[in-house]
N, CA, C and O atoms as a CHARMM CRD file, in Angstrom:
* protein
*
  232
    1    1 GLY  N     79.11200-122.62800 108.02800 PROA 1      0.00000
    2    1 GLY  CA    77.97200-123.37800 107.57600 PROA 1      0.00000
    3    1 GLY  C     76.71400-122.97300 108.31300 PROA 1      0.00000
    4    1 GLY  O     76.73500-122.14000 109.21900 PROA 1      0.00000
    5    2 VAL  N     75.65900-123.56300 107.91300 PROA 2      0.00000
    6    2 VAL  CA    74.34600-123.30200 108.50900 PROA 2      0.00000
    7    2 VAL  C     74.12100-124.28300 109.64500 PROA 2      0.00000
    8    2 VAL  O     74.24300-125.49400 109.45800 PROA 2      0.00000
    9    3 ASP  N     73.79300-123.76500 110.82400 PROA 3      0.00000
   10    3 ASP  CA    73.52300-124.62000 111.97500 PROA 3      0.00000
   11    3 ASP  C     72.04400-124.96000 112.12000 PROA 3      0.00000
   12    3 ASP  O     71.69200-126.06300 112.53900 PROA 3      0.00000
   13    4 HSD  N     71.17200-124.00100 111.76800 PROA 4      0.00000
   14    4 HSD  CA    69.73600-124.20100 111.95500 PROA 4      0.00000
   15    4 HSD  C     68.95800-123.50500 110.84900 PROA 4      0.00000
   16    4 HSD  O     69.39200-122.48800 110.30900 PROA 4      0.00000
   17    5 VAL  N     67.81600-124.06300 110.52700 PROA 5      0.00000
   18    5 VAL  CA    66.86000-123.42600 109.62400 PROA 5      0.00000
   19    5 VAL  C     65.52300-123.43900 110.34400 PROA 5      0.00000
   20    5 VAL  O     65.10000-124.47600 110.85500 PROA 5      0.00000
   21    6 VAL  N     64.85400-122.28900 110.38900 PROA 6      0.00000
   22    6 VAL  CA    63.58600-122.17500 111.09400 PROA 6      0.00000
   23    6 VAL  C     62.52600-121.68700 110.12600 PROA 6      0.00000
   24    6 VAL  O     62.72700-120.68800 109.43600 PROA 6      0.00000
   25    7 GLU  N     61.39500-122.38500 110.07100 PROA 7      0.00000
   26    7 GLU  CA    60.27500-121.94800 109.24200 PROA 7      0.00000
   27    7 GLU  C     59.41800-120.98800 110.05400 PROA 7      0.00000
   28    7 GLU  O     58.97900-121.31900 111.15600 PROA 7      0.00000
   29    8 VAL  N     59.18100-119.80300 109.51000 PROA 8      0.00000
   30    8 VAL  CA    58.34800-118.80200 110.16800 PROA 8      0.00000
   31    8 VAL  C     57.28800-118.36600 109.16600 PROA 8      0.00000
   32    8 VAL  O     57.57000-117.57000 108.27000 PROA 8      0.00000
   33    9 PRO  N     56.06400-118.88500 109.31300 PROA 9      0.00000
   34    9 PRO  CA    55.00000-118.49900 108.37800 PROA 9      0.00000
   35    9 PRO  C     54.82700-116.97900 108.34200 PROA 9      0.00000
   36    9 PRO  O     54.75800-116.33300 109.38700 PROA 9      0.00000
   37   10 GLN  N     54.75900-116.43100 107.16800 PROA 10     0.00000
   38   10 GLN  CA    54.64000-114.99100 106.92100 PROA 10     0.00000
   39   10 GLN  C     55.77100-114.20800 107.58800 PROA 10     0.00000
   40   10 GLN  O     55.56500-113.09900 108.08100 PROA 10     0.00000
   41   11 GLY  N     56.95700-114.79500 107.59600 PROA 11     0.00000
   42   11 GLY  CA    58.10200-114.18100 108.24600 PROA 11     0.00000
   43   11 GLY  C     58.60400-112.90300 107.59500 PROA 11     0.00000
   44   11 GLY  O     59.39200-112.17800 108.20300 PROA 11     0.00000
   45   12 ALA  N     58.17600-112.61200 106.39000 PROA 12     0.00000
   46   12 ALA  CA    58.58600-111.36900 105.73400 PROA 12     0.00000
   47   12 ALA  C     57.63400-110.21500 106.03700 PROA 12     0.00000
   48   12 ALA  O     57.89600-109.07800 105.64500 PROA 12     0.00000
   49   13 TRP  N     56.52400-110.49800 106.73500 PROA 13     0.00000
   50   13 TRP  CA    55.53100-109.45900 107.04800 PROA 13     0.00000
   51   13 TRP  C     56.17400-108.34400 107.83600 PROA 13     0.00000
   52   13 TRP  O     56.96100-108.63700 108.73600 PROA 13     0.00000
   53   14 PRO  N     55.89600-107.10600 107.56500 PROA 14     0.00000
   54   14 PRO  CA    54.84000-106.55200 106.72700 PROA 14     0.00000
   55   14 PRO  C     55.21700-106.40000 105.25900 PROA 14     0.00000
   56   14 PRO  O     54.41700-105.91300 104.46100 PROA 14     0.00000
   57   15 THR  N     56.44500-106.81600 104.89300 PROA 15     0.00000
   58   15 THR  CA    56.76400-106.82400 103.47000 PROA 15     0.00000
   59   15 THR  C     56.17900-108.09000 102.85800 PROA 15     0.00000
   60   15 THR  O     55.54600-108.87300 103.56500 PROA 15     0.00000
   61   16 SER  N     56.37400-108.30400 101.58200 PROA 16     0.00000
   62   16 SER  CA    55.72600-109.43700 100.92000 PROA 16     0.00000
   63   16 SER  C     56.68700-110.58800 100.67500 PROA 16     0.00000
   64   16 SER  O     57.90600-110.44800 100.76800 PROA 16     0.00000
   65   17 CYS  N     56.10300-111.70600 100.36600 PROA 17     0.00000
   66   17 CYS  CA    56.84000-112.88100  99.90900 PROA 17     0.00000
   67   17 CYS  C     56.04700-113.42500  98.72300 PROA 17     0.00000
   68   17 CYS  O     55.31800-114.41100  98.83300 PROA 17     0.00000
   69   18 TYR  N     56.21300-112.75200  97.59400 PROA 18     0.00000
   70   18 TYR  CA    55.45500-113.09900  96.39100 PROA 18     0.00000
   71   18 TYR  C     55.80200-114.50500  95.94100 PROA 18     0.00000
   72   18 TYR  O     56.98200-114.85300  95.92300 PROA 18     0.00000
   73   19 PRO  N     54.86100-115.30300  95.59000 PROA 19     0.00000
   74   19 PRO  CA    53.42100-115.07900  95.43700 PROA 19     0.00000
   75   19 PRO  C     52.61000-115.51100  96.65600 PROA 19     0.00000
   76   19 PRO  O     51.38400-115.59300  96.57800 PROA 19     0.00000
   77   20 ASP  N     53.27500-115.79000  97.78600 PROA 20     0.00000
   78   20 ASP  CA    52.55900-116.32600  98.94500 PROA 20     0.00000
   79   20 ASP  C     51.65700-115.31200  99.64400 PROA 20     0.00000
   80   20 ASP  O     50.54300-115.65000 100.04500 PROA 20     0.00000
   81   21 TYR  N     52.12500-114.07700  99.79400 PROA 21     0.00000
   82   21 TYR  CA    51.28500-113.04500 100.41700 PROA 21     0.00000
   83   21 TYR  C     51.81600-111.66700 100.04300 PROA 21     0.00000
   84   21 TYR  O     53.01000-111.49200  99.80200 PROA 21     0.00000
   85   22 PRO  N     50.89500-110.67600  99.99700 PROA 22     0.00000
   86   22 PRO  CA    51.28100-109.31800  99.59900 PROA 22     0.00000
   87   22 PRO  C     51.83700-108.52900 100.79100 PROA 22     0.00000
   88   22 PRO  O     51.77700-108.98400 101.93400 PROA 22     0.00000
   89   23 PHE  N     52.37500-107.34700 100.50400 PROA 23     0.00000
   90   23 PHE  CA    52.83000-106.47500 101.58300 PROA 23     0.00000
   91   23 PHE  C     51.62100-105.87000 102.28800 PROA 23     0.00000
   92   23 PHE  O     50.53400-105.78200 101.71700 PROA 23     0.00000
   93   24 ASP  N     51.82300-105.45500 103.53500 PROA 24     0.00000
   94   24 ASP  CA    50.77600-104.82300 104.34300 PROA 24     0.00000
   95   24 ASP  C     51.04400-103.32400 104.34200 PROA 24     0.00000
   96   24 ASP  O     51.79100-102.81400 105.17700 PROA 24     0.00000
   97   25 GLY  N     50.42600-102.62600 103.39500 PROA 25     0.00000
   98   25 GLY  CA    50.67100-101.20000 103.21500 PROA 25     0.00000
   99   25 GLY  C     50.36200-100.36800 104.44100 PROA 25     0.00000
  100   25 GLY  O     51.10900 -99.44600 104.76500 PROA 25     0.00000
  101   26 ASP  N     49.27300-100.67600 105.12800 PROA 26     0.00000
  102   26 ASP  CA    48.91200 -99.91400 106.32700 PROA 26     0.00000
  103   26 ASP  C     49.97500-100.05500 107.41100 PROA 26     0.00000
  104   26 ASP  O     50.35600 -99.07300 108.04700 PROA 26     0.00000
  105   27 GLU  N     50.44700-101.26800 107.61500 PROA 27     0.00000
  106   27 GLU  CA    51.47000-101.49000 108.64700 PROA 27     0.00000
  107   27 GLU  C     52.78200-100.81900 108.26400 PROA 27     0.00000
  108   27 GLU  O     53.46300-100.25900 109.12300 PROA 27     0.00000
  109   28 LEU  N     53.14200-100.87000 106.98900 PROA 28     0.00000
  110   28 LEU  CA    54.36800-100.20200 106.54600 PROA 28     0.00000
  111   28 LEU  C     54.28000 -98.69600 106.74500 PROA 28     0.00000
  112   28 LEU  O     55.26100 -98.06500 107.14100 PROA 28     0.00000
  113   29 LEU  N     53.11000 -98.11200 106.47400 PROA 29     0.00000
  114   29 LEU  CA    52.93500 -96.67400 106.70400 PROA 29     0.00000
  115   29 LEU  C     53.02900 -96.33700 108.18800 PROA 29     0.00000
  116   29 LEU  O     53.64000 -95.33400 108.55700 PROA 29     0.00000
  117   30 ASP  N     52.43100 -97.16600 109.04300 PROA 30     0.00000
  118   30 ASP  CA    52.54400 -96.94200 110.48900 PROA 30     0.00000
  119   30 ASP  C     54.00700 -96.96400 110.91900 PROA 30     0.00000
  120   30 ASP  O     54.43800 -96.13600 111.72200 PROA 30     0.00000
  121   31 TYR  N     54.76300 -97.91100 110.38400 PROA 31     0.00000
  122   31 TYR  CA    56.18500 -98.03100 110.70900 PROA 31     0.00000
  123   31 TYR  C     56.96100 -96.78500 110.25900 PROA 31     0.00000
  124   31 TYR  O     57.74300 -96.22300 111.02600 PROA 31     0.00000
  125   32 VAL  N     56.73700 -96.36400 109.01700 PROA 32     0.00000
  126   32 VAL  CA    57.44300 -95.19700 108.48000 PROA 32     0.00000
  127   32 VAL  C     57.10100 -93.94800 109.28600 PROA 32     0.00000
  128   32 VAL  O     57.98500 -93.15600 109.61000 PROA 32     0.00000
  129   33 GLU  N     55.82000 -93.77000 109.61000 PROA 33     0.00000
  130   33 GLU  CA    55.40400 -92.60200 110.39500 PROA 33     0.00000
  131   33 GLU  C     56.03000 -92.62700 111.78800 PROA 33     0.00000
  132   33 GLU  O     56.45800 -91.59000 112.29600 PROA 33     0.00000
  133   34 ALA  N     56.08500 -93.80100 112.40400 PROA 34     0.00000
  134   34 ALA  CA    56.68400 -93.91200 113.73500 PROA 34     0.00000
  135   34 ALA  C     58.16800 -93.55800 113.68700 PROA 34     0.00000
  136   34 ALA  O     58.67000 -92.86600 114.57300 PROA 34     0.00000
  137   35 CYS  N     58.86300 -94.02400 112.67200 PROA 35     0.00000
  138   35 CYS  CA    60.28800 -93.71500 112.53000 PROA 35     0.00000
  139   35 CYS  C     60.51200 -92.22900 112.28500 PROA 35     0.00000
  140   35 CYS  O     61.42100 -91.62900 112.85900 PROA 35     0.00000
  141   36 ALA  N     59.68300 -91.63800 111.43300 PROA 36     0.00000
  142   36 ALA  CA    59.85200 -90.22800 111.07300 PROA 36     0.00000
  143   36 ALA  C     59.52800 -89.29500 112.23500 PROA 36     0.00000
  144   36 ALA  O     60.06900 -88.19300 112.31700 PROA 36     0.00000
  145   37 SER  N     58.64600 -89.73300 113.13300 PROA 37     0.00000
  146   37 SER  CA    58.21100 -88.86500 114.22900 PROA 37     0.00000
  147   37 SER  C     58.95000 -89.13500 115.53800 PROA 37     0.00000
  148   37 SER  O     58.65600 -88.50800 116.55600 PROA 37     0.00000
  149   38 GLY  N     59.90100 -90.05700 115.51900 PROA 38     0.00000
  150   38 GLY  CA    60.62800 -90.38100 116.73700 PROA 38     0.00000
  151   38 GLY  C     59.85200 -91.27300 117.68800 PROA 38     0.00000
  152   38 GLY  O     60.20300 -91.37700 118.86300 PROA 38     0.00000
  153   39 GLU  N     58.80400 -91.91500 117.19800 PROA 39     0.00000
  154   39 GLU  CA    57.94700 -92.76200 118.03500 PROA 39     0.00000
  155   39 GLU  C     58.17900 -94.25500 117.79600 PROA 39     0.00000
  156   39 GLU  O     57.29400 -95.06900 118.06100 PROA 39     0.00000
  157   40 PHE  N     59.36000 -94.61500 117.29900 PROA 40     0.00000
  158   40 PHE  CA    59.59600 -96.02400 116.99200 PROA 40     0.00000
  159   40 PHE  C     59.47200 -96.91600 118.22300 PROA 40     0.00000
  160   40 PHE  O     58.93400 -98.01900 118.12700 PROA 40     0.00000
  161   41 ASP  N     59.96000 -96.46200 119.37900 PROA 41     0.00000
  162   41 ASP  CA    59.87500 -97.29400 120.58400 PROA 41     0.00000
  163   41 ASP  C     58.42600 -97.63300 120.92300 PROA 41     0.00000
  164   41 ASP  O     58.12800 -98.76500 121.30300 PROA 41     0.00000
  165   42 SER  N     57.52600 -96.66200 120.78700 PROA 42     0.00000
  166   42 SER  CA    56.10200 -96.91300 121.03800 PROA 42     0.00000
  167   42 SER  C     55.54300 -97.88200 120.01300 PROA 42     0.00000
  168   42 SER  O     54.76700 -98.77400 120.35800 PROA 42     0.00000
  169   43 TYR  N     55.92900 -97.71500 118.75600 PROA 43     0.00000
  170   43 TYR  CA    55.48900 -98.63500 117.69900 PROA 43     0.00000
  171   43 TYR  C     55.94400-100.05700 118.02100 PROA 43     0.00000
  172   43 TYR  O     55.16100-101.00300 117.92800 PROA 43     0.00000
  173   44 LEU  N     57.21100-100.20100 118.40000 PROA 44     0.00000
  174   44 LEU  CA    57.75100-101.52400 118.69600 PROA 44     0.00000
  175   44 LEU  C     57.03500-102.15600 119.89100 PROA 44     0.00000
  176   44 LEU  O     56.74300-103.35200 119.87500 PROA 44     0.00000
  177   45 ASP  N     56.75300-101.36200 120.92100 PROA 45     0.00000
  178   45 ASP  CA    56.01800-101.87900 122.07900 PROA 45     0.00000
  179   45 ASP  C     54.65000-102.40000 121.66300 PROA 45     0.00000
  180   45 ASP  O     54.23900-103.47700 122.09500 PROA 45     0.00000
  181   46 ARG  N     53.93500-101.63900 120.82100 PROA 46     0.00000
  182   46 ARG  CA    52.60600-102.07400 120.34900 PROA 46     0.00000
  183   46 ARG  C     52.73400-103.34000 119.50600 PROA 46     0.00000
  184   46 ARG  O     51.93000-104.26200 119.63700 PROA 46     0.00000
  185   47 PHE  N     53.73800-103.38100 118.65000 PROA 47     0.00000
  186   47 PHE  CA    53.93600-104.55200 117.79700 PROA 47     0.00000
  187   47 PHE  C     54.20800-105.79800 118.63500 PROA 47     0.00000
  188   47 PHE  O     53.57300-106.83200 118.42500 PROA 47     0.00000
  189   48 LEU  N     55.13800-105.71200 119.57500 PROA 48     0.00000
  190   48 LEU  CA    55.47400-106.87100 120.39600 PROA 48     0.00000
  191   48 LEU  C     54.29900-107.30300 121.26300 PROA 48     0.00000
  192   48 LEU  O     54.10800-108.49800 121.48900 PROA 48     0.00000
  193   49 ALA  N     53.50800-106.35000 121.75000 PROA 49     0.00000
  194   49 ALA  CA    52.33400-106.68500 122.55700 PROA 49     0.00000
  195   49 ALA  C     51.27600-107.41200 121.73400 PROA 49     0.00000
  196   49 ALA  O     50.44700-108.13100 122.29100 PROA 49     0.00000
  197   50 SER  N     51.29500-107.23200 120.41200 PROA 50     0.00000
  198   50 SER  CA    50.28700-107.85500 119.55200 PROA 50     0.00000
  199   50 SER  C     50.63200-109.30000 119.18900 PROA 50     0.00000
  200   50 SER  O     49.79700-110.00500 118.62300 PROA 50     0.00000
  201   51 LEU  N     51.84300-109.74900 119.50400 PROA 51     0.00000
  202   51 LEU  CA    52.24200-111.11300 119.16100 PROA 51     0.00000
  203   51 LEU  C     51.50400-112.12500 120.03000 PROA 51     0.00000
  204   51 LEU  O     51.19300-111.84500 121.18800 PROA 51     0.00000
  205   52 PRO  N     51.22500-113.29700 119.47200 PROA 52     0.00000
  206   52 PRO  CA    50.58100-114.34000 120.27700 PROA 52     0.00000
  207   52 PRO  C     51.45400-114.71100 121.47500 PROA 52     0.00000
  208   52 PRO  O     52.68200-114.66800 121.39500 PROA 52     0.00000
  209   53 GLN  N     50.82200-115.06700 122.56300 PROA 53     0.00000
  210   53 GLN  CA    51.58100-115.49300 123.74400 PROA 53     0.00000
  211   53 GLN  C     52.39800-116.73000 123.40400 PROA 53     0.00000
  212   53 GLN  O     52.03600-117.51600 122.52800 PROA 53     0.00000
  213   54 GLY  N     53.48400-116.88000 124.10200 PROA 54     0.00000
  214   54 GLY  CA    54.32900-118.04000 123.88800 PROA 54     0.00000
  215   54 GLY  C     55.46300-117.79900 122.91100 PROA 54     0.00000
  216   54 GLY  O     56.33700-118.65400 122.76500 PROA 54     0.00000
  217   55 ARG  N     55.47200-116.64500 122.23200 PROA 55     0.00000
  218   55 ARG  CA    56.57700-116.33700 121.32800 PROA 55     0.00000
  219   55 ARG  C     57.78000-115.91900 122.15700 PROA 55     0.00000
  220   55 ARG  O     57.63300-115.24800 123.17900 PROA 55     0.00000
  221   56 GLU  N     58.95100-116.30700 121.72600 PROA 56     0.00000
  222   56 GLU  CA    60.15700-115.87200 122.41900 PROA 56     0.00000
  223   56 GLU  C     60.38400-114.40000 122.13600 PROA 56     0.00000
  224   56 GLU  O     59.98500-113.88800 121.09000 PROA 56     0.00000
  225   57 GLU  N     61.02600-113.72300 123.07600 PROA 57     0.00000
  226   57 GLU  CA    61.30600-112.30200 122.88600 PROA 57     0.00000
  227   57 GLU  C     62.32200-112.11900 121.77200 PROA 57     0.00000
  228   57 GLU  O     63.19000-112.96200 121.54700 PROA 57     0.00000
  229   58 PHE  N     62.19100-110.99800 121.08500 PROA 58     0.00000
  230   58 PHE  CA    63.10700-110.67100 119.99700 PROA 58     0.00000
  231   58 PHE  C     64.32500-109.98800 120.54800 PROA 58     0.00000
  232   58 PHE  O     65.22600-109.62700 119.79100 PROA 58     0.00000
C-alpha cells in the first residue's frame, strides 16, 4: 500500500505536467548535452546548488 503522498509543485520539471506547465526545453537540452559529453556530475552539482535552501538532499 501507499504510506505517504507528497505534493511537490512543478515536480515534473523540466518535463511538463500538461496543462499545468510546459516542458523547459533549455534545461532539457542542457541535461542531454551534459549526459552526452560525460559532464553529468557537473550538471547535477549545478542543479542541486540552484535549489532553495532548506530542501532535503536527494
